[in-house]
C-alpha positions in Angstrom: -22.7 -30.6 8.8 -24.0 -27.3 9.8 -26.4 -28.0 13.3 -30.0 -27.0 12.9 -29.1 -23.9 14.7 -27.3 -22.3 12.9 -28.0 -20.7 9.3 -25.0 -20.4 6.7 -26.9 -20.2 3.3 -28.0 -17.0 3.3 -25.7 -14.2 3.6 -26.1 -10.5 3.3 -24.1 -7.5 2.9 -23.2 -6.0 5.8 -25.0 -3.0 6.9 -21.2 -0.6 6.2 -23.3 2.1 7.9 -21.1 2.0 11.4 -18.1 1.3 8.9 -18.7 4.2 6.7 -19.6 6.7 9.9 -16.6 6.0 11.3 -14.3 5.5 8.3 -15.4 9.5 7.5 -14.9 10.5 11.5 -11.4 8.9 11.3 -10.1 10.6 7.8 -11.3 13.6 9.5 -9.2 13.6 12.2 -6.2 11.3 11.1 -3.9 11.7 7.9 -3.9 7.9 6.3 -0.6 8.5 5.6 0.7 8.3 9.2 -0.9 6.6 11.5 0.2 5.8 15.2 0.4 2.3 16.6 -2.6 2.8 19.0 -2.6 1.5 22.9 -4.2 -1.7 23.4 -7.8 -1.8 24.8 -8.0 -3.4 28.8 -7.8 -7.3 29.3 -12.0 -7.2 29.1 -12.1 -6.2 25.6 -8.7 -7.3 24.3 -8.7 -10.2 21.7 -5.3 -10.7 21.7 -3.8 -13.0 24.8 -0.4 -14.1 25.4 -1.1 -17.7 25.3 -4.1 -20.3 24.6 -3.9 -23.0 27.3 -5.0 -26.1 24.8 -4.5 -28.9 27.4 -7.0 -27.6 29.7 -9.9 -28.7 27.1 -8.0 -32.3 26.9 -8.3 -32.5 30.7 -11.5 -32.3 31.4 -12.5 -34.8 28.0 -13.7 -31.4 26.0 -13.1 -31.3 22.7 -10.1 -28.9 21.2 -11.8 -25.7 20.4 -8.6 -24.0 19.1 -7.7 -23.6 15.4 -3.9 -23.8 14.8 -2.9 -21.6 11.5 0.5 -21.3 10.3 1.0 -17.6 8.6 3.4 -16.9 5.8 3.7 -14.6 3.4 6.0 -13.7 0.5 7.6 -17.0 -0.2 9.0 -15.5 -3.6 9.7 -19.3 -5.4 11.8 -19.0 -8.4 13.5 -15.9 -7.1 17.1 -15.7 -7.4 16.9 -19.0 -10.2 19.7 -17.9 -12.6 22.0 -16.4 -10.0 24.6 -18.5 -8.3 24.6 -19.6 -4.8 21.5 -18.0 -4.0 19.2 -20.1 -6.6 17.5 -22.6 -4.3 17.2 -20.2 -1.3 13.4 -19.4 -1.5 12.8 -23.1 -2.2 14.4 -24.4 0.5 12.7 -21.8 2.9 9.2 -22.9 1.8 10.4 -26.5 2.8 11.1 -25.5 6.3 7.6 -23.5 6.4 5.8 -26.5 5.5 7.9 -28.4 7.9 7.2 -26.4 10.5 3.2 -27.0 10.0 4.2 -30.4 10.6 5.8 -30.2 13.3 3.3 -27.7 15.0 0.4 -30.3 14.1 -1.6 -27.2 12.8 -5.2 -27.2 10.8 -4.2 -25.4 8.6 -1.5 -23.1 6.4 -2.2 -19.5 5.6 -0.4 -17.6 2.6 -0.5 -13.6 2.3 0.8 -14.4 -1.7 3.4 -14.2 -3.6 4.0 -17.7 -3.5 5.8 -17.5 -6.5 8.4 -14.3 -7.6 7.2 -14.5 -11.0 4.2 -14.5 -12.6 4.9 -16.9 -15.0 7.6 -19.3 -13.1 9.6 -21.5 -14.8 9.2 -25.7 -14.8 11.9 -26.2 -12.6 10.5 -23.9 -10.0 6.6 -25.0 -10.5 8.2 -29.0 -10.4 9.6 -28.2 -7.3 6.6 -26.6 -5.5 5.0 -29.2 -6.4 7.1 -32.0 -5.4 7.1 -30.0 -1.6 3.2 -29.7 -1.8 2.3 -33.1 -2.3 5.0 -34.3 0.4 3.8 -32.3 3.2 0.3 -32.0 2.0 -1.1 -35.3 1.2 -0.9 -37.7 4.6 -3.3 -39.8 6.7 -3.6 -37.0 9.2 -7.3 -36.1 10.2 -8.7 -32.7 9.6 -11.5 -31.4 12.1 -11.9 -28.0 11.0 -15.4 -28.2 9.1 -16.1 -26.1 5.7 -19.6 -24.2 6.5 -19.7 -21.5 3.7 -20.1 -22.0 0.0 -17.0 -23.6 -1.5 -18.6 -22.7 -5.4 -18.3 -19.3 -4.0 -15.3 -18.8 -2.4 -13.5 -20.7 -5.1 -15.9 -19.0 -8.2 -12.7 -19.3 -10.4 -12.7 -23.1 -10.5 -14.9 -26.2 -11.7 -14.4 -27.8 -8.5 -17.3 -26.7 -6.1 -16.0 -27.8 -2.4 -12.8 -27.7 -0.5 -10.1 -30.2 -1.5 -10.1 -32.1 1.9 -13.9 -32.5 0.8 -12.7 -34.6 -1.9 -12.9 -38.4 -2.3 -10.4 -38.7 -4.7 -7.6 -36.9 -2.3 -6.2 -37.8 0.8 -5.2 -34.1 1.9 -3.8 -33.8 5.5 -2.1 -30.3 5.8 -4.7 -27.6 4.1 -2.9 -24.8 2.5 -5.2 -21.6 1.9 -3.8 -18.8 0.1 -4.5 -15.7 -1.6 -2.6 -14.2 -5.2 -0.1 -11.3 -4.5 1.3 -8.7 -7.3 4.0 -11.3 -8.4 2.1 -14.2 -9.1 -0.6 -11.8 -10.4 -3.1 -11.9 -13.1 -2.2 -12.4 -16.6 -3.6 -13.2 -19.7 -7.3 -14.6 -19.3 -7.0 -13.8 -15.9 -5.1 -16.7 -14.5 -2.3 -17.3 -12.5 0.4 -20.1 -11.6 -1.5 -20.7 -8.4 -4.6 -21.5 -9.9 -2.8 -24.7 -11.4 -2.1 -25.6 -8.1 -5.8 -24.8 -7.1 -7.0 -27.1 -10.0 -4.4 -29.7 -8.9 -6.4 -30.0 -5.3 -2.5 -29.0 -3.7 -3.8 -26.0 -2.4 -7.2 -23.6 -2.1 -7.1 -20.5 -4.1 -9.9 -18.1 -2.8 -10.0 -14.1 -2.9 -9.8 -13.7 -6.3 -12.1 -11.3 -8.2 -13.0 -11.3 -12.0 -13.6 -7.9 -12.0 -12.2 -4.4 -10.8 -16.0 -2.6 -10.9 -17.2 -4.0 -7.5 -15.4 -6.2 -5.1 -17.8 -8.6 -2.9 -16.1 -10.3 -0.6 -17.7 -13.8 1.0 -16.0 -15.2 3.7 -14.8 -19.2 3.8 -16.1 -20.0 7.3 -14.8 -22.5 9.0 -15.8 -24.4 12.6 -14.0 -26.3 15.0 -15.2 -27.1 18.2 -17.3 -23.6 19.5 -14.7 -21.7 17.2 -15.8 -20.3 14.9 -13.7 -18.5 11.7 -15.0 -15.9 9.0 -11.4 -16.3 6.7 -11.8 -13.7 4.1 -9.3 -12.4 1.4 -8.5 -10.2 -1.1 -5.7 -10.4 -3.8 -3.3 -8.0 -4.7 -5.1 -4.9 -6.4 -3.6 -1.6 -7.5 -3.5 0.4 -4.5 -5.5 3.5 -5.6 -8.1 1.4 -7.6 -8.6 -0.1 -3.8 -8.9 2.9 -2.2 -11.6 4.7 -4.6 -13.3 1.1 -3.8 -13.7 1.3 -0.2 -14.3 5.7 -0.6 -16.8 5.2 -3.1 -18.4 2.2 -1.4 -18.0 -0.3 -4.1 -16.6 -3.4 -2.1 -18.8 -4.9 0.3 -17.7 -7.8 3.0 -20.3 -10.8 3.6 -21.3 -11.6 6.7 -23.5 -14.5 8.0 -27.1 -14.1 8.7 -27.3 -16.2 12.4 -24.7 -15.0 15.3 -22.4 -13.0 13.1 -20.8 -11.4 16.7 -20.0 -14.9 17.4 -17.5 -15.5 14.2 -13.6 -14.4 14.7 -12.9 -12.5 11.9 -9.3 -12.5 10.1 -9.0 -10.9 7.1 -5.9 -11.3 4.7 -4.2 -9.0 1.9 -1.7 -8.0 0.1 -1.2 -4.1 -0.1 1.3 -1.8 -0.1 0.9 -0.5 3.6 1.8 3.2 5.3 4.9 3.7 7.5 4.4 5.1 10.6 5.8 8.6 11.2 8.1 8.1 7.9 8.3 9.9 4.5 7.3 7.9 2.2 8.2 8.5 -1.6 5.2 7.3 -3.2 1.6 7.7 -2.4 0.3 4.7 -2.9 -0.9 2.7 -0.3 -4.2 1.2 1.5 -4.9 3.6 4.3 -5.6 1.5 7.5 -8.2 3.5 8.7 -10.5 2.4 5.3 -10.3 -1.3 6.9 -14.1 -2.1 8.6 -13.8 -2.3 12.1 -15.4 -5.5 12.6 -12.2 -7.3 11.4 -10.6 -8.8 14.5 -7.1 -9.6 13.0 -5.8 -8.5 9.5 -2.8 -10.8 7.7 -1.0 -8.1 5.5 1.0 -9.4 3.0 3.6 -7.5 0.6 5.8 -5.7 3.3 9.0 -7.6 3.3 9.9 -6.1 6.9 8.9 -8.7 9.7 7.2 -7.1 12.4 6.9 -9.8 15.0 4.4 -8.4 17.5 0.6 -7.7 16.1 -0.1 -3.8 16.2 -3.3 -2.6 17.4 -5.5 0.0 15.1 -8.5 1.9 17.1 -11.0 2.4 15.3 -13.0 4.6 17.5 -12.8 5.7 21.2 -14.9 2.8 22.3 -13.6 0.3 24.2 -11.9 -2.6 22.2 -13.3 -1.1 18.8 -10.1 -1.8 16.4 -8.8 -4.9 15.2 -5.0 -6.1 15.7 -2.6 -6.1 12.0 0.1 -8.6 11.9 2.6 -8.2 9.1 4.6 -11.4 8.9 7.2 -10.2 6.3 8.7 -12.1 3.4 10.6 -15.4 4.2 13.9 -15.0 1.6 15.6 -11.5 1.3 14.5 -10.3 -2.9 16.7 -6.9 -2.0 19.8 -6.0 -0.2 18.3 -3.6 2.4 18.5 -3.1 5.9 14.6 -4.0 6.3 15.4 -7.4 4.5 18.4 -8.4 6.9 16.5 -8.6 9.7 14.9 -12.2 11.6 12.5 -13.8 9.3 9.7 -15.7 10.9 6.5 -17.8 10.2 3.8 -17.0 12.7 1.7 -19.9 14.9 -1.8 -18.2 15.5 -4.2 -19.6 17.9 -7.9 -18.8 17.3 -10.1 -20.2 20.6 -13.6 -18.1 20.4 -13.2 -14.6 19.8 -9.5 -14.3 21.1 -6.3 -15.1 19.4 -2.4 -15.5 20.7 0.2 -15.3 18.4 4.2 -16.5 18.1 6.9 -15.9 16.0 8.9 -18.4 15.0 12.1 -18.3 13.8 13.6 -19.5 10.5 16.6 -21.1 10.3 17.5 -21.6 6.6 17.6 -18.0 5.9 20.6 -17.1 4.5 22.4 -14.5 6.6 22.8 -10.8 5.2 24.2 -7.8 6.6 23.8 -4.4 5.0 26.1 -1.5 6.6 27.7 2.0 5.2 31.4 3.4 5.4 31.5 7.2 4.0 35.0 8.0 3.3 35.7 12.1 4.3 39.1 12.1 5.0 42.4 11.4 3.7 45.3 11.2 6.0 47.8 13.5 5.8 50.8 12.9 3.5 48.7 10.7 1.4 47.1 13.2 -0.7 47.3 12.7 -4.7 49.6 15.0 -6.9 46.9 14.9 -9.8 43.6 14.1 -9.7 44.1 11.1 -12.1 46.2 9.4 -8.6 44.1 7.8 -6.1 46.0 8.1 -2.2 48.3 5.4 -1.5 49.9 4.1 1.9 53.5 3.9 2.1 52.9 0.0 0.7 51.3 1.6 -2.3 48.0 -0.2 -1.6 45.6 2.6 -2.2 43.8 3.7 1.0 40.0 3.9 -0.4 40.3 0.0 -0.9 42.1 -0.4 2.5 39.1 1.0 4.2 36.6 -0.6 2.2 37.9 -4.4 2.4 38.5 -3.5 6.3 34.6 -3.0 6.9 33.4 -5.9 4.4 36.0 -8.2 6.7 34.2 -6.8 9.5 31.2 -7.5 8.3 31.7 -10.9 6.9 32.7 -11.6 10.7 29.7 -10.3 11.8 27.4 -12.4 9.4 29.6 -15.7 9.9 29.6 -15.6 13.6 25.8 -15.4 14.3 25.2 -18.2 11.4 23.3 -20.8 12.4 23.8 -24.6 11.8 21.0 -24.8 9.0 22.0 -21.6 7.7 24.1 -21.4 4.2 27.5 -21.0 4.5 27.8 -17.6 2.3 26.2 -14.9 3.6 25.0 -11.8 1.8 26.6 -8.5 2.3 25.8 -5.4 0.8 28.6 -2.2 1.7 27.4 1.5 0.3 30.2 3.3 0.2 29.7 7.1 -0.2 32.4 9.6 -1.3 32.3 12.4 0.6 35.0 15.9 1.6 38.5 15.1 0.3 37.5 12.1 -1.2 35.4 14.3 -4.2 37.7 14.7 -6.9 39.1 11.0 -6.7 38.9 8.7 -8.9 36.3 6.2 -7.0 37.4 2.5 -6.3 36.0 -0.2 -8.7 33.4 -2.2 -6.8 33.4 -5.2 -9.2 36.8 -5.5 -8.8 37.0 -5.6 -5.0 33.8 -7.9 -5.1 35.2 -10.2 -7.1 38.3 -10.9 -4.3 35.1 -12.5 -2.0 34.0 -14.9 -4.8 34.8 -18.1 -2.6 33.6 -15.6 0.2 30.0 -14.1 0.0 27.3 -15.3 -2.1 27.0 -11.9 -3.8 30.1 -11.2 -4.9 29.1 -9.2 -8.0 27.2 -6.8 -6.0 28.3 -6.2 -2.7 29.7 -2.5 -3.0 27.9 -0.2 -4.5 29.7 3.1 -4.7 28.5 6.7 -4.9 30.0 10.2 -4.9 28.3 13.0 -2.8 29.8 16.5 -3.0 29.0 19.0 -0.5 27.3 21.4 -3.2 25.1 18.7 -4.0 24.4 17.9 -0.5 23.3 21.3 -0.1 20.9 21.0 -3.7 19.6 18.3 -2.5 18.5 19.4 0.7 16.9 22.8 -0.7 14.8 20.6 -2.8 13.9 18.5 -0.3 12.7 21.5 1.2 10.6 23.1 -1.9 9.2 19.3 -2.5 7.7 19.1 1.1 5.3 21.5 2.8 4.2 21.0 6.5 0.7 21.4 8.1 -0.9 20.0 11.0 -0.7 16.8 9.9 2.7 16.1 9.2 5.3 16.2 5.8 4.0 15.5 2.7 5.9 14.9 0.0 5.6 16.2 -3.9 4.6 12.8 -5.3 1.5 13.0 -3.0 0.4 16.1 -4.3 -1.8 15.2 -6.7 -3.6 12.5 -4.3 -3.6 15.5 -1.5 -5.2 18.6 -4.5 -8.0 15.9 -5.7 -8.8 14.5 -3.0 -8.8 18.3 -1.0 -11.4 19.6 -3.9 -13.5 16.5 -3.9 -14.8 16.8 -0.7 -15.4 20.9 -1.2 -18.6 22.2 -2.1 -19.5 23.4 -5.5 -18.4 27.0 -5.3 -15.4 26.4 -3.5 -14.8 24.0 -6.7 -12.2 25.3 -9.5 -13.5 26.2 -12.4 -11.0 26.6 -15.1 -8.3 24.5 -13.6 -8.9 20.9 -12.4 -7.3 19.1 -9.4 -6.1 16.2 -11.1 -4.8 18.6 -14.2 -2.8 20.8 -11.1 -1.6 17.3 -9.7 -0.5 16.0 -12.9 1.1 19.7 -14.2 3.5 19.8 -10.6 4.6 16.1 -11.5 6.6 17.7 -14.7 9.1 18.6 -11.6 9.8 14.9 -11.1 11.0 14.4 -14.1 13.9 16.8 -13.0 15.2 13.6 -10.9 15.4 11.5 -13.3 17.6 13.2 -15.3 15.7 16.3 -17.0 16.1 19.7 -16.8 14.4 23.0 -14.4 13.5 24.7 -18.2 11.6 21.5 -19.4 9.8 20.8 -16.8 8.7 24.6 -16.1 7.7 24.4 -20.0 5.8 21.2 -19.1 4.1 22.5 -16.5 2.9 25.4 -18.4 1.4 23.5 -21.3 -0.2 21.4 -18.7 -2.3 24.1 -17.2 -2.8 25.6 -21.4 -4.4 22.7 -21.9 -7.0 22.7 -19.3 -7.9 26.2 -20.3 -7.7 25.3 -23.8 -10.5 22.3 -22.7 -12.8 25.3 -20.9 -12.5 27.2 -23.9 -13.5 24.5 -26.7 -16.3 23.8 -24.9 -17.8 27.0 -24.3 -17.3 28.0 -28.1 -19.4 24.9 -28.9 -22.6 26.6 -26.6 -25.0 29.0 -28.5 -24.2 32.4 -29.0 -27.1 35.0 -28.3 -27.8 38.3 -30.0 -25.6 41.4 -29.3 -27.3 45.0 -29.7 -27.0 46.9 -26.6 -25.0 46.6 -23.5 -28.1 44.9 -21.3 -27.7 41.9 -24.2 -23.9 42.2 -23.2 -24.6 42.0 -19.4 -27.0 38.9 -20.1 -24.4 37.4 -22.1 -22.0 37.7 -19.3 -24.2 36.0 -17.0 -24.8 33.5 -19.2 -21.4 32.4 -19.2 -21.2 32.8 -15.8 -24.0 30.5 -15.4 -22.2 27.9 -18.6 -19.3 27.9 -15.9 -21.1 27.0 -13.0 -22.9 24.2 -14.8 -19.3 23.0 -16.0 -18.2 23.2 -13.1 -21.2 21.2 -11.7 -20.6 18.9 -14.0 -16.8 17.7 -13.6 -17.4 18.3 -9.8 -19.6 15.1 -10.1 -18.0 13.3 -12.8 -14.5 13.5 -11.0 -16.9 12.1 -7.5 -17.7 9.4 -9.5 -14.6 8.2 -11.8 -12.0 10.4 -9.4 -10.8 11.8 -13.0 -11.2 10.7 -16.7 -7.3 9.7 -17.1 -7.1 8.0 -14.3 -10.4 6.1 -14.9 -8.9 5.3 -18.1 -5.5 4.0 -17.0 -6.9 2.2 -14.7 -9.1 0.3 -16.7 -7.8 -3.0 -17.0 -10.6 -5.3 -18.1 -8.4 -7.0 -20.8 -7.5 -9.2 -18.2 -11.0 -10.5 -18.1 -12.3 -10.3 -21.7 -12.1 -12.8 -24.5 -9.4 -12.2 -27.6 -10.6 -10.0 -29.9 -12.8 -7.7 -28.1 -9.8 -5.9 -26.5 -9.9 -2.0 -27.5 -7.4 0.7 -27.4 -9.3 2.1 -24.6 -8.7 -1.1 -22.5 -5.4 -0.6 -21.7 -3.8 -1.4 -18.3 -0.1 0.7 -17.6 0.9 -1.1 -15.0 4.0 1.4 -14.5 1.4 4.0 -13.1 3.7 6.1 -11.9 5.9 7.4 -14.5 2.8 7.2 -17.3 2.0 9.9 -19.7 -1.8 10.9 -20.7 -2.1 11.5 -24.1 -5.7 11.7 -24.5 -7.8 14.7 -26.3 -10.6 13.9 -23.8 -8.7 14.2 -20.9 -8.4 17.9 -19.0 -4.7 17.8 -19.5 -1.4 16.6 -21.0 1.7 15.7 -19.8 4.8 15.0 -22.2 7.8 12.8 -20.9 11.2 13.5 -22.2 10.0 11.4 -25.6 7.2 12.4 -26.3 5.9 14.9 -29.4 4.8 18.3 -29.0 0.8 18.6 -29.3 -0.4 19.3 -33.2 -1.9 23.1 -32.5 -2.8 25.7 -35.1 -0.1 28.0 -33.8 -0.4 31.1 -32.4 -2.8 34.1 -33.8 -5.7 31.6 -35.0 -8.8 31.6 -33.3 -11.9 29.5 -34.1 -12.8 32.2 -36.9 -9.4 32.9 -38.4 -9.4 29.6 -40.5 -8.3 29.7 -44.0 -9.7 27.7 -46.6 -8.2 24.2 -47.9 -6.4 25.8 -50.9 -5.1 29.1 -49.3 -3.9 26.7 -46.4 -1.8 24.5 -49.0 -0.3 27.5 -50.4 0.7 29.7 -47.3 2.1 26.4 -44.9 3.2 23.7 -47.4 6.7 25.9 -48.6 7.6 26.5 -45.2 6.6 23.1 -43.1 10.4 22.1 -42.7 11.4 25.0 -41.2 8.8 24.7 -39.1 10.1 21.1 -38.4 14.2 22.9 -38.3 13.3 25.2 -35.8 11.3 22.7 -33.4 14.9 20.8 -33.6 17.2 23.9 -33.2 15.4 24.5 -30.3 15.4 21.3 -28.4 17.9 21.2 -25.1 20.3 18.9 -24.7 18.2 16.6 -22.5 15.9 16.0 -25.7 13.0 17.9 -24.7 11.1 19.8 -27.1 10.1 23.4 -26.8 6.4 22.7 -26.7 5.6 26.8 -25.8 8.4 27.7 -28.5 6.8 26.8 -31.9 7.0 29.6 -34.3 3.6 31.4 -35.4 2.2 30.4 -39.2 2.5 32.5 -41.9 -0.1 35.3 -42.1 -2.9 34.5 -44.3 -3.9 36.7 -47.2 -6.8 39.2 -47.1 -8.7 37.5 -49.8 -8.4 33.9 -47.8 -9.3 35.4 -44.6 -12.1 36.9 -45.7 -13.2 33.9 -47.6 -13.1 31.7 -44.5 -14.7 34.4 -43.0 -17.8 34.2 -45.1 -18.3 30.7 -44.6 -18.0 30.8 -40.8 -21.5 30.3 -39.0 -21.0 33.1 -36.3 -24.4 32.5 -34.8 -23.8 29.6 -34.0 -20.5 29.8 -32.4 -18.8 32.2 -29.7 -15.7 33.8 -30.4 -14.3 33.5 -26.7 -10.4 34.5 -27.4 -10.8 37.2 -24.7 -10.8 34.4 -22.3 
């Protein structure tokens, strides 16, 4: 099908030089966490138009050059399957998506990940999804798109080396292309639930990678008439890993050899996206400034908030040198938040040449949802309770707070019912957050579940429709002070304490060696500061301070132990001592230089180890303890002795140390050590338990010193040490 003037068999890696240079220029002038929406270019250079006229070509008898794509993301089939009323919501909306694709006569459906809500969906969910795909995708409709790229590369996880609508055994009339999201991510031997659908010929799964060391993204090349589409896809990856891949240039995008500028480049991905000018509570996201500039349109999955208009992001000052980002949002609400309560849409994308048009299509089967907040801060005069165990009542004997809550709920339900469409479910989703403040601080709050059960036949989520929170004025002041302490403002905007590790690490990595830290390491400082996040999880400030100090001391111990292993020269006079000092300075510089190069390659040893999830792609029996991947990387604890520091969580054990007062030369012999320490080991344990705080944190720095050794034992041990080969740098 490929014409003689085209060459699609050979690909070359895009030079990346303009992408890299522009990316560095933007990283210096723009904060990755706050990227303002750029102004669209003028009409001559703009790739997005209001509408693409498809009838013009037909009237002149020309072939149809418009590629029509229906875009949807985060469908989450199987969400709430064990909950009453909402167990079929996601599946019903997925059927509506396929119905819209059929009615619009699109050339293909493009899904941005999370077709399933669970990594291992139930049989009932897989059965229903398979039914719908077979019902709407297998038909006699002709497909006008030519598949020009090497399918064995695009679908390298499959034994079938062709797209499903080129299979002679299948009668595909509606092609579906999809990447995997974080909910239907890889597990076991690298398989997802989508692999079953791909092998069955119902979908085309692309953007899947079998290794995390390097990402080489080869596009799917499609042609319809004179319009050429290069479709790039990248399944869900950990955000910090993907950011390192962009910065280390271990991710490459292949482009056609012939006429690369004639292709419309579309990139679909499934990652956390930074919010604009809003304080974030997590530092894990993919900055838009890292995306290569040759793309025309990005379809951004994973974010559930629907943004009906594509947003333009300028890559440089050149006219039209940028791309658009389309964030379709989810098709079903999986959390009761105001962002999820917005209108849900799918999008019809029309592509002709290097231009496109986007049109949101509202979904009609989404369950209506209303979220609101009620603050109780004043008690009416004459209704104050006499004791704390009493609750304010009115003259009729009804509780005042319940009256206010029910009035607010009735108003929200009326609002949801009045706007309900004919195809929407009857029972709405309601979430009311009730805050007890002011005069209500010391009042016993209402029972949220008991209030919700009164609406069991009125709303879909009666049990969790009301949440109650008590906030006192003192707590509000303390929270404000804590927020002020954990935030600092610079010329780039506000930065949270959770982002400090990334900020500190990135700052020092880009500094010359002379400006690098010598003893403390950037990654260790960030992890040490992270100890204070345990205060929000129930920990105490005293425990966080002790853990912070211990993290820094561990880094110092690493440098000490490294210097002690270096050969010690003979010191006979002051000149030798000065040379010895210069040698130490040189050793520290060499150590700093090695750590600097190592951090630039792997960011940090501990982060590299926690990032290694090759067990997903290794045969069983070959997985070692070094290939464990912690998915909850925000709460992980580093305990490796090879790492520059350690952090101890609430339930972690203190490190095994030799105690205070013992240097490298003061170690006792085996016999004397047994005789002096065995009898008091139980006392040491009892003291450690007695010094534990009320939250269960063990006092790491308050362990008692070991008992003094006898003169004989010190003399024996000293005689057995090799002073000429070790340095006693206890003065460090």
